[in-house]
N, CA, C, O and CB atoms as a CASP TS submission, in Angstrom:
PFRMAT TS
TARGET T0000
AUTHOR 0000-0000-0000
METHOD Language model
MODEL 1
PARENT N/A
ATOM      1  N   UNK     1       0.849  -1.170   0.000  1.00  0.00           N
ATOM      2  CA  UNK     1       0.000   0.000   0.000  1.00  0.00           C
ATOM      3  C   UNK     1       0.892   1.229   0.000  1.00  0.00           C
ATOM      4  O   UNK     1       1.858   1.309   0.759  1.00  0.00           O
ATOM      5  CB  UNK     1      -0.964   0.000   1.216  1.00  0.00           C
ATOM      6  N   UNK     2       0.567   2.166  -0.840  1.00  0.00           N
ATOM      7  CA  UNK     2       1.260   3.449  -0.875  1.00  0.00           C
ATOM      8  C   UNK     2       0.240   4.519  -0.515  1.00  0.00           C
ATOM      9  O   UNK     2      -0.842   4.565  -1.099  1.00  0.00           O
ATOM     10  CB  UNK     2       1.913   3.724  -2.285  1.00  0.00           C
ATOM     11  N   UNK     3       0.569   5.368   0.428  1.00  0.00           N
ATOM     12  CA  UNK     3      -0.371   6.402   0.810  1.00  0.00           C
ATOM     13  C   UNK     3       0.279   7.533   1.563  1.00  0.00           C
ATOM     14  O   UNK     3       1.465   7.501   1.888  1.00  0.00           O
ATOM     15  CB  UNK     3      -1.459   5.820   1.631  1.00  0.00           C
ATOM     16  N   UNK     4      -0.543   8.544   1.833  1.00  0.00           N
ATOM     17  CA  UNK     4      -0.047   9.700   2.568  1.00  0.00           C
ATOM     18  C   UNK     4      -0.899  10.018   3.795  1.00  0.00           C
ATOM     19  O   UNK     4      -0.762  11.084   4.396  1.00  0.00           O
ATOM     20  CB  UNK     4       0.005  10.903   1.656  1.00  0.00           C
ATOM     21  N   UNK     5      -1.778   9.084   4.159  1.00  0.00           N
ATOM     22  CA  UNK     5      -2.594   9.268   5.359  1.00  0.00           C
ATOM     23  C   UNK     5      -2.558   7.994   6.203  1.00  0.00           C
ATOM     24  O   UNK     5      -2.215   6.918   5.713  1.00  0.00           O
ATOM     25  CB  UNK     5      -4.057   9.634   4.982  1.00  0.00           C
ATOM     26  N   UNK     6      -2.912   8.133   7.462  1.00  0.00           N
ATOM     27  CA  UNK     6      -2.995   6.972   8.341  1.00  0.00           C
ATOM     28  C   UNK     6      -4.001   5.971   7.795  1.00  0.00           C
ATOM     29  O   UNK     6      -3.752   4.766   7.823  1.00  0.00           O
ATOM     30  CB  UNK     6      -3.381   7.395   9.769  1.00  0.00           C
ATOM     31  N   UNK     7      -5.128   6.454   7.301  1.00  0.00           N
ATOM     32  CA  UNK     7      -6.160   5.560   6.760  1.00  0.00           C
ATOM     33  C   UNK     7      -5.622   4.726   5.606  1.00  0.00           C
ATOM     34  O   UNK     7      -5.902   3.530   5.528  1.00  0.00           O
ATOM     35  CB  UNK     7      -7.377   6.367   6.294  1.00  0.00           C
ATOM     36  N   UNK     8      -4.855   5.335   4.710  1.00  0.00           N
ATOM     37  CA  UNK     8      -4.263   4.596   3.590  1.00  0.00           C
ATOM     38  C   UNK     8      -3.401   3.448   4.101  1.00  0.00           C
ATOM     39  O   UNK     8      -3.541   2.305   3.664  1.00  0.00           O
ATOM     40  CB  UNK     8      -3.423   5.536   2.703  1.00  0.00           C
ATOM     41  N   UNK     9      -2.515   3.769   5.025  1.00  0.00           N
ATOM     42  CA  UNK     9      -1.548   2.788   5.497  1.00  0.00           C
ATOM     43  C   UNK     9      -2.191   1.709   6.363  1.00  0.00           C
ATOM     44  O   UNK     9      -1.759   0.557   6.344  1.00  0.00           O
ATOM     45  CB  UNK     9      -0.453   3.479   6.272  1.00  0.00           C
ATOM     46  N   UNK    10      -3.218   2.078   7.120  1.00  0.00           N
ATOM     47  CA  UNK    10      -3.946   1.077   7.903  1.00  0.00           C
ATOM     48  C   UNK    10      -4.605   0.052   6.990  1.00  0.00           C
ATOM     49  O   UNK    10      -4.637  -1.136   7.311  1.00  0.00           O
ATOM     50  CB  UNK    10      -5.004   1.752   8.792  1.00  0.00           C
ATOM     51  N   UNK    11      -5.131   0.502   5.855  1.00  0.00           N
ATOM     52  CA  UNK    11      -5.752  -0.432   4.906  1.00  0.00           C
ATOM     53  C   UNK    11      -4.755  -1.486   4.455  1.00  0.00           C
ATOM     54  O   UNK    11      -5.105  -2.660   4.326  1.00  0.00           O
ATOM     55  CB  UNK    11      -6.306   0.322   3.688  1.00  0.00           C
ATOM     56  N   UNK    12      -3.530  -1.081   4.218  1.00  0.00           N
ATOM     57  CA  UNK    12      -2.500  -2.032   3.824  1.00  0.00           C
ATOM     58  C   UNK    12      -2.234  -3.068   4.893  1.00  0.00           C
ATOM     59  O   UNK    12      -2.077  -4.250   4.590  1.00  0.00           O
ATOM     60  CB  UNK    12      -1.227  -1.310   3.497  1.00  0.00           C
ATOM     61  N   UNK    13      -2.182  -2.641   6.129  1.00  0.00           N
ATOM     62  CA  UNK    13      -1.964  -3.570   7.241  1.00  0.00           C
ATOM     63  C   UNK    13      -3.117  -4.549   7.368  1.00  0.00           C
ATOM     64  O   UNK    13      -2.903  -5.756   7.481  1.00  0.00           O
ATOM     65  CB  UNK    13      -1.782  -2.806   8.553  1.00  0.00           C
ATOM     66  N   UNK    14      -4.338  -4.033   7.348  1.00  0.00           N
ATOM     67  CA  UNK    14      -5.531  -4.871   7.495  1.00  0.00           C
ATOM     68  C   UNK    14      -5.620  -5.887   6.362  1.00  0.00           C
ATOM     69  O   UNK    14      -6.041  -7.024   6.575  1.00  0.00           O
ATOM     70  CB  UNK    14      -6.800  -4.002   7.528  1.00  0.00           C
ATOM     71  N   UNK    15      -5.227  -5.483   5.171  1.00  0.00           N
ATOM     72  CA  UNK    15      -5.285  -6.370   4.008  1.00  0.00           C
ATOM     73  C   UNK    15      -4.137  -7.376   3.985  1.00  0.00           C
ATOM     74  O   UNK    15      -4.139  -8.290   3.160  1.00  0.00           O
ATOM     75  CB  UNK    15      -5.270  -5.552   2.732  1.00  0.00           C
ATOM     76  N   UNK    16      -3.154  -7.223   4.876  1.00  0.00           N
ATOM     77  CA  UNK    16      -2.026  -8.145   4.921  1.00  0.00           C
ATOM     78  C   UNK    16      -1.040  -7.953   3.788  1.00  0.00           C
ATOM     79  O   UNK    16      -0.338  -8.888   3.402  1.00  0.00           O
ATOM     80  CB  UNK    16      -2.522  -9.542   4.903  1.00  0.00           C
ATOM     81  N   UNK    17      -0.985  -6.738   3.252  1.00  0.00           N
ATOM     82  CA  UNK    17      -0.064  -6.479   2.151  1.00  0.00           C
ATOM     83  C   UNK    17       1.382  -6.573   2.612  1.00  0.00           C
ATOM     84  O   UNK    17       1.684  -6.452   3.799  1.00  0.00           O
ATOM     85  CB  UNK    17      -0.331  -5.106   1.546  1.00  0.00           C
ATOM     86  N   UNK    18       2.243  -6.786   1.675  1.00  0.00           N
ATOM     87  CA  UNK    18       3.657  -6.996   1.953  1.00  0.00           C
ATOM     88  C   UNK    18       4.308  -5.804   2.648  1.00  0.00           C
ATOM     89  O   UNK    18       5.156  -5.985   3.521  1.00  0.00           O
ATOM     90  CB  UNK    18       4.386  -7.293   0.674  1.00  0.00           C
ATOM     91  N   UNK    19       3.920  -4.592   2.269  1.00  0.00           N
ATOM     92  CA  UNK    19       4.531  -3.403   2.865  1.00  0.00           C
ATOM     93  C   UNK    19       3.592  -2.215   2.751  1.00  0.00           C
ATOM     94  O   UNK    19       2.753  -2.140   1.853  1.00  0.00           O
ATOM     95  CB  UNK    19       5.877  -3.085   2.193  1.00  0.00           C
ATOM     96  N   UNK    20       3.756  -1.299   3.678  1.00  0.00           N
ATOM     97  CA  UNK    20       3.055  -0.020   3.621  1.00  0.00           C
ATOM     98  C   UNK    20       4.104   1.067   3.458  1.00  0.00           C
ATOM     99  O   UNK    20       5.074   1.134   4.212  1.00  0.00           O
ATOM    100  CB  UNK    20       2.176   0.220   4.902  1.00  0.00           C
ATOM    101  N   UNK    21       3.893   1.914   2.463  1.00  0.00           N
ATOM    102  CA  UNK    21       4.863   2.947   2.114  1.00  0.00           C
ATOM    103  C   UNK    21       4.213   4.316   2.268  1.00  0.00           C
ATOM    104  O   UNK    21       3.204   4.605   1.625  1.00  0.00           O
ATOM    105  CB  UNK    21       5.394   2.749   0.669  1.00  0.00           C
ATOM    106  N   UNK    22       4.785   5.148   3.109  1.00  0.00           N
ATOM    107  CA  UNK    22       4.292   6.509   3.292  1.00  0.00           C
ATOM    108  C   UNK    22       5.018   7.439   2.334  1.00  0.00           C
ATOM    109  O   UNK    22       6.246   7.445   2.256  1.00  0.00           O
ATOM    110  CB  UNK    22       4.480   6.976   4.758  1.00  0.00           C
ATOM    111  N   UNK    23       4.237   8.221   1.610  1.00  0.00           N
ATOM    112  CA  UNK    23       4.798   9.232   0.716  1.00  0.00           C
ATOM    113  C   UNK    23       4.619  10.582   1.396  1.00  0.00           C
ATOM    114  O   UNK    23       3.504  10.977   1.734  1.00  0.00           O
ATOM    115  CB  UNK    23       4.109   9.205  -0.706  1.00  0.00           C
ATOM    116  N   UNK    24       5.715  11.275   1.589  1.00  0.00           N
ATOM    117  CA  UNK    24       5.708  12.484   2.403  1.00  0.00           C
ATOM    118  C   UNK    24       5.370  13.753   1.632  1.00  0.00           C
ATOM    119  O   UNK    24       5.530  14.851   2.166  1.00  0.00           O
ATOM    120  CB  UNK    24       7.031  12.649   3.050  1.00  0.00           C
ATOM    121  N   UNK    25       4.913  13.633   0.406  1.00  0.00           N
ATOM    122  CA  UNK    25       4.501  14.811  -0.361  1.00  0.00           C
ATOM    123  C   UNK    25       3.022  15.104  -0.191  1.00  0.00           C
ATOM    124  O   UNK    25       2.517  16.079  -0.748  1.00  0.00           O
ATOM    125  CB  UNK    25       4.819  14.620  -1.832  1.00  0.00           C
ATOM    126  N   UNK    26       2.322  14.280   0.567  1.00  0.00           N
ATOM    127  CA  UNK    26       0.885  14.471   0.774  1.00  0.00           C
ATOM    128  C   UNK    26       0.584  15.115   2.111  1.00  0.00           C
ATOM    129  O   UNK    26       1.347  15.946   2.604  1.00  0.00           O
ATOM    130  CB  UNK    26       0.160  13.148   0.675  1.00  0.00           C
ATOM    131  N   UNK    27      -0.539  14.720   2.692  1.00  0.00           N
ATOM    132  CA  UNK    27      -1.007  15.372   3.916  1.00  0.00           C
ATOM    133  C   UNK    27      -0.320  14.881   5.188  1.00  0.00           C
ATOM    134  O   UNK    27      -0.264  15.614   6.175  1.00  0.00           O
ATOM    135  CB  UNK    27      -2.476  15.171   4.052  1.00  0.00           C
ATOM    136  N   UNK    28       0.196  13.673   5.182  1.00  0.00           N
ATOM    137  CA  UNK    28       0.832  13.123   6.376  1.00  0.00           C
ATOM    138  C   UNK    28       2.282  13.548   6.499  1.00  0.00           C
ATOM    139  O   UNK    28       2.882  14.050   5.549  1.00  0.00           O
ATOM    140  CB  UNK    28       0.744  11.618   6.366  1.00  0.00           C
ATOM    141  N   UNK    29       2.837  13.338   7.689  1.00  0.00           N
ATOM    142  CA  UNK    29       4.262  13.588   7.897  1.00  0.00           C
ATOM    143  C   UNK    29       4.872  12.382   8.608  1.00  0.00           C
ATOM    144  O   UNK    29       4.159  11.477   9.041  1.00  0.00           O
ATOM    145  CB  UNK    29       4.492  14.898   8.721  1.00  0.00           C
ATOM    146  N   UNK    30       6.169  12.384   8.720  1.00  0.00           N
ATOM    147  CA  UNK    30       6.884  11.234   9.281  1.00  0.00           C
ATOM    148  C   UNK    30       6.387  10.879  10.688  1.00  0.00           C
ATOM    149  O   UNK    30       6.210   9.702  11.000  1.00  0.00           O
ATOM    150  CB  UNK    30       8.386  11.522   9.322  1.00  0.00           C
ATOM    151  N   UNK    31       6.166  11.863  11.516  1.00  0.00           N
ATOM    152  CA  UNK    31       5.719  11.593  12.889  1.00  0.00           C
ATOM    153  C   UNK    31       4.340  10.947  12.935  1.00  0.00           C
ATOM    154  O   UNK    31       4.123  10.013  13.707  1.00  0.00           O
ATOM    155  CB  UNK    31       5.699  12.881  13.692  1.00  0.00           C
ATOM    156  N   UNK    32       3.413  11.426  12.125  1.00  0.00           N
ATOM    157  CA  UNK    32       2.056  10.881  12.182  1.00  0.00           C
ATOM    158  C   UNK    32       1.937   9.533  11.497  1.00  0.00           C
ATOM    159  O   UNK    32       1.038   8.758  11.821  1.00  0.00           O
ATOM    160  CB  UNK    32       1.087  11.845  11.557  1.00  0.00           C
ATOM    161  N   UNK    33       2.828   9.234  10.553  1.00  0.00           N
ATOM    162  CA  UNK    33       2.711   8.002   9.770  1.00  0.00           C
ATOM    163  C   UNK    33       3.651   6.889  10.222  1.00  0.00           C
ATOM    164  O   UNK    33       3.524   5.757   9.755  1.00  0.00           O
ATOM    165  CB  UNK    33       2.969   8.302   8.329  1.00  0.00           C
ATOM    166  N   UNK    34       4.588   7.182  11.115  1.00  0.00           N
ATOM    167  CA  UNK    34       5.631   6.206  11.445  1.00  0.00           C
ATOM    168  C   UNK    34       5.094   4.907  12.038  1.00  0.00           C
ATOM    169  O   UNK    34       5.691   3.849  11.833  1.00  0.00           O
ATOM    170  CB  UNK    34       6.601   6.819  12.407  1.00  0.00           C
ATOM    171  N   UNK    35       4.003   4.962  12.753  1.00  0.00           N
ATOM    172  CA  UNK    35       3.442   3.755  13.364  1.00  0.00           C
ATOM    173  C   UNK    35       2.870   2.785  12.326  1.00  0.00           C
ATOM    174  O   UNK    35       2.769   1.586  12.587  1.00  0.00           O
ATOM    175  CB  UNK    35       2.357   4.136  14.357  1.00  0.00           C
ATOM    176  N   UNK    36       2.502   3.293  11.171  1.00  0.00           N
ATOM    177  CA  UNK    36       1.795   2.488  10.176  1.00  0.00           C
ATOM    178  C   UNK    36       2.606   2.213   8.922  1.00  0.00           C
ATOM    179  O   UNK    36       2.131   1.511   8.030  1.00  0.00           O
ATOM    180  CB  UNK    36       0.526   3.166   9.795  1.00  0.00           C
ATOM    181  N   UNK    37       3.802   2.742   8.831  1.00  0.00           N
ATOM    182  CA  UNK    37       4.584   2.639   7.605  1.00  0.00           C
ATOM    183  C   UNK    37       5.831   1.787   7.794  1.00  0.00           C
ATOM    184  O   UNK    37       6.520   1.871   8.811  1.00  0.00           O
ATOM    185  CB  UNK    37       4.975   4.019   7.121  1.00  0.00           C
ATOM    186  N   UNK    38       6.101   0.969   6.792  1.00  0.00           N
ATOM    187  CA  UNK    38       7.344   0.196   6.774  1.00  0.00           C
ATOM    188  C   UNK    38       8.468   0.985   6.121  1.00  0.00           C
ATOM    189  O   UNK    38       9.640   0.794   6.447  1.00  0.00           O
ATOM    190  CB  UNK    38       7.139  -1.132   6.040  1.00  0.00           C
ATOM    191  N   UNK    39       8.111   1.866   5.204  1.00  0.00           N
ATOM    192  CA  UNK    39       9.070   2.662   4.439  1.00  0.00           C
ATOM    193  C   UNK    39       8.533   4.074   4.273  1.00  0.00           C
ATOM    194  O   UNK    39       7.325   4.302   4.322  1.00  0.00           O
ATOM    195  CB  UNK    39       9.353   2.019   3.056  1.00  0.00           C
ATOM    196  N   UNK    40       9.448   5.019   4.077  1.00  0.00           N
ATOM    197  CA  UNK    40       9.089   6.405   3.783  1.00  0.00           C
ATOM    198  C   UNK    40       9.727   6.815   2.469  1.00  0.00           C
ATOM    199  O   UNK    40      10.868   6.457   2.178  1.00  0.00           O
ATOM    200  CB  UNK    40       9.531   7.354   4.927  1.00  0.00           C
ATOM    201  N   UNK    41       8.980   7.569   1.684  1.00  0.00           N
ATOM    202  CA  UNK    41       9.497   8.146   0.452  1.00  0.00           C
ATOM    203  C   UNK    41       9.275   9.648   0.502  1.00  0.00           C
ATOM    204  O   UNK    41       8.215  10.114   0.920  1.00  0.00           O
ATOM    205  CB  UNK    41       8.816   7.516  -0.803  1.00  0.00           C
ATOM    206  N   UNK    42      10.279  10.401   0.074  1.00  0.00           N
ATOM    207  CA  UNK    42      10.101  11.844  -0.031  1.00  0.00           C
ATOM    208  C   UNK    42       9.226  12.186  -1.228  1.00  0.00           C
ATOM    209  O   UNK    42       8.537  13.206  -1.233  1.00  0.00           O
ATOM    210  CB  UNK    42      11.459  12.548  -0.144  1.00  0.00           C
ATOM    211  N   UNK    43       9.257  11.327  -2.243  1.00  0.00           N
ATOM    212  CA  UNK    43       8.497  11.555  -3.469  1.00  0.00           C
ATOM    213  C   UNK    43       8.108  10.211  -4.055  1.00  0.00           C
ATOM    214  O   UNK    43       8.879   9.255  -3.967  1.00  0.00           O
ATOM    215  CB  UNK    43       9.315  12.393  -4.496  1.00  0.00           C
ATOM    216  N   UNK    44       6.942  10.118  -4.645  1.00  0.00           N
ATOM    217  CA  UNK    44       6.463   8.848  -5.199  1.00  0.00           C
ATOM    218  C   UNK    44       7.346   8.358  -6.350  1.00  0.00           C
ATOM    219  O   UNK    44       7.315   7.173  -6.684  1.00  0.00           O
ATOM    220  CB  UNK    44       5.019   8.997  -5.683  1.00  0.00           C
ATOM    221  N   UNK    45       8.122   9.237  -6.953  1.00  0.00           N
ATOM    222  CA  UNK    45       9.019   8.812  -8.035  1.00  0.00           C
ATOM    223  C   UNK    45      10.094   7.849  -7.534  1.00  0.00           C
ATOM    224  O   UNK    45      10.737   7.178  -8.342  1.00  0.00           O
ATOM    225  CB  UNK    45       9.678  10.032  -8.684  1.00  0.00           C
ATOM    226  N   UNK    46      10.300   7.767  -6.227  1.00  0.00           N
ATOM    227  CA  UNK    46      11.272   6.846  -5.638  1.00  0.00           C
ATOM    228  C   UNK    46      10.726   5.429  -5.484  1.00  0.00           C
ATOM    229  O   UNK    46      11.470   4.513  -5.132  1.00  0.00           O
ATOM    230  CB  UNK    46      11.715   7.364  -4.291  1.00  0.00           C
ATOM    231  N   UNK    47       9.433   5.242  -5.744  1.00  0.00           N
ATOM    232  CA  UNK    47       8.782   3.950  -5.510  1.00  0.00           C
ATOM    233  C   UNK    47       9.372   2.799  -6.320  1.00  0.00           C
ATOM    234  O   UNK    47       9.602   1.735  -5.744  1.00  0.00           O
ATOM    235  CB  UNK    47       7.327   4.066  -5.820  1.00  0.00           C
ATOM    236  N   UNK    48       9.631   2.945  -7.620  1.00  0.00           N
ATOM    237  CA  UNK    48      10.172   1.792  -8.363  1.00  0.00           C
ATOM    238  C   UNK    48      11.479   1.249  -7.776  1.00  0.00           C
ATOM    239  O   UNK    48      11.678   0.036  -7.717  1.00  0.00           O
ATOM    240  CB  UNK    48      10.403   2.183  -9.808  1.00  0.00           C
ATOM    241  N   UNK    49      12.351   2.131  -7.352  1.00  0.00           N
ATOM    242  CA  UNK    49      13.616   1.679  -6.755  1.00  0.00           C
ATOM    243  C   UNK    49      13.372   0.967  -5.430  1.00  0.00           C
ATOM    244  O   UNK    49      14.006  -0.051  -5.151  1.00  0.00           O
ATOM    245  CB  UNK    49      14.567   2.870  -6.544  1.00  0.00           C
ATOM    246  N   UNK    50      12.474   1.482  -4.620  1.00  0.00           N
ATOM    247  CA  UNK    50      12.146   0.829  -3.349  1.00  0.00           C
ATOM    248  C   UNK    50      11.593  -0.569  -3.582  1.00  0.00           C
ATOM    249  O   UNK    50      11.987  -1.514  -2.900  1.00  0.00           O
ATOM    250  CB  UNK    50      11.135   1.668  -2.557  1.00  0.00           C
ATOM    251  N   UNK    51      10.700  -0.703  -4.523  1.00  0.00           N
ATOM    252  CA  UNK    51      10.124  -2.019  -4.828  1.00  0.00           C
ATOM    253  C   UNK    51      11.205  -2.977  -5.297  1.00  0.00           C
ATOM    254  O   UNK    51      11.253  -4.126  -4.857  1.00  0.00           O
ATOM    255  CB  UNK    51       9.024  -1.899  -5.898  1.00  0.00           C
ATOM    256  N   UNK    52      12.058  -2.518  -6.176  1.00  0.00           N
ATOM    257  CA  UNK    52      13.099  -3.381  -6.734  1.00  0.00           C
ATOM    258  C   UNK    52      14.137  -3.795  -5.705  1.00  0.00           C
ATOM    259  O   UNK    52      14.634  -4.921  -5.747  1.00  0.00           O
ATOM    260  CB  UNK    52      13.781  -2.685  -7.879  1.00  0.00           C
ATOM    261  N   UNK    53      14.471  -2.907  -4.785  1.00  0.00           N
ATOM    262  CA  UNK    53      15.581  -3.191  -3.875  1.00  0.00           C
ATOM    263  C   UNK    53      15.175  -3.677  -2.493  1.00  0.00           C
ATOM    264  O   UNK    53      15.966  -4.343  -1.825  1.00  0.00           O
ATOM    265  CB  UNK    53      16.403  -1.981  -3.723  1.00  0.00           C
ATOM    266  N   UNK    54      13.980  -3.368  -2.051  1.00  0.00           N
ATOM    267  CA  UNK    54      13.587  -3.724  -0.686  1.00  0.00           C
ATOM    268  C   UNK    54      12.362  -4.625  -0.619  1.00  0.00           C
ATOM    269  O   UNK    54      12.415  -5.712  -0.045  1.00  0.00           O
ATOM    270  CB  UNK    54      13.323  -2.480   0.100  1.00  0.00           C
ATOM    271  N   UNK    55      11.279  -4.177  -1.197  1.00  0.00           N
ATOM    272  CA  UNK    55      10.006  -4.856  -0.994  1.00  0.00           C
ATOM    273  C   UNK    55       9.990  -6.230  -1.639  1.00  0.00           C
ATOM    274  O   UNK    55       9.494  -7.174  -1.024  1.00  0.00           O
ATOM    275  CB  UNK    55       8.875  -4.020  -1.542  1.00  0.00           C
ATOM    276  N   UNK    56      10.502  -6.383  -2.835  1.00  0.00           N
ATOM    277  CA  UNK    56      10.503  -7.685  -3.494  1.00  0.00           C
ATOM    278  C   UNK    56      11.392  -8.698  -2.787  1.00  0.00           C
ATOM    279  O   UNK    56      11.235  -9.901  -2.998  1.00  0.00           O
ATOM    280  CB  UNK    56      10.947  -7.535  -4.925  1.00  0.00           C
ATOM    281  N   UNK    57      12.314  -8.245  -1.963  1.00  0.00           N
ATOM    282  CA  UNK    57      13.203  -9.156  -1.241  1.00  0.00           C
ATOM    283  C   UNK    57      12.575  -9.684   0.046  1.00  0.00           C
ATOM    284  O   UNK    57      13.021 -10.697   0.585  1.00  0.00           O
ATOM    285  CB  UNK    57      14.508  -8.457  -0.920  1.00  0.00           C
ATOM    286  N   UNK    58      11.560  -9.014   0.532  1.00  0.00           N
ATOM    287  CA  UNK    58      10.907  -9.421   1.781  1.00  0.00           C
ATOM    288  C   UNK    58       9.811 -10.434   1.510  1.00  0.00           C
ATOM    289  O   UNK    58       9.306 -10.537   0.392  1.00  0.00           O
ATOM    290  CB  UNK    58      10.327  -8.204   2.511  1.00  0.00           C
ATOM    291  N   UNK    59       9.452 -11.171   2.530  1.00  0.00           N
ATOM    292  CA  UNK    59       8.345 -12.113   2.396  1.00  0.00           C
ATOM    293  C   UNK    59       7.062 -11.467   2.867  1.00  0.00           C
ATOM    294  O   UNK    59       7.093 -10.468   3.587  1.00  0.00           O
ATOM    295  CB  UNK    59       8.619 -13.401   3.188  1.00  0.00           C
ATOM    296  N   UNK    60       5.948 -12.019   2.472  1.00  0.00           N
ATOM    297  CA  UNK    60       4.646 -11.494   2.863  1.00  0.00           C
ATOM    298  C   UNK    60       4.459 -11.637   4.360  1.00  0.00           C
ATOM    299  O   UNK    60       4.876 -12.623   4.966  1.00  0.00           O
ATOM    300  CB  UNK    60       3.516 -12.212   2.109  1.00  0.00           C
ATOM    301  N   UNK    61       3.829 -10.641   4.938  1.00  0.00           N
ATOM    302  CA  UNK    61       3.527 -10.702   6.373  1.00  0.00           C
ATOM    303  C   UNK    61       2.611 -11.863   6.662  1.00  0.00           C
ATOM    304  O   UNK    61       1.843 -12.296   5.803  1.00  0.00           O
ATOM    305  CB  UNK    61       2.891  -9.393   6.861  1.00  0.00           C
ATOM    306  N   UNK    62       2.695 -12.350   7.845  1.00  0.00           N
ATOM    307  CA  UNK    62       1.767 -13.406   8.164  1.00  0.00           C
ATOM    308  C   UNK    62       1.981 -13.929   9.475  1.00  0.00           C
ATOM    309  O   UNK    62       1.269 -14.839   9.901  1.00  0.00           O
ATOM    310  CB  UNK    62       1.834 -14.472   7.222  1.00  0.00           C
TER
END
């Protein structure tokens, strides 16, 4: 799940997705999103690199 609000990131957790990624260009900030995010991005353009280098290497939560 990629999002900029607590609600976005909570949905990812509830759905059992592999990772929740907070994008800091939206309404949320690092302090408010840290409890619900596995990763932080300053800009969504960084997402492909994060997926390739981090998320695909991890196993699904469970």
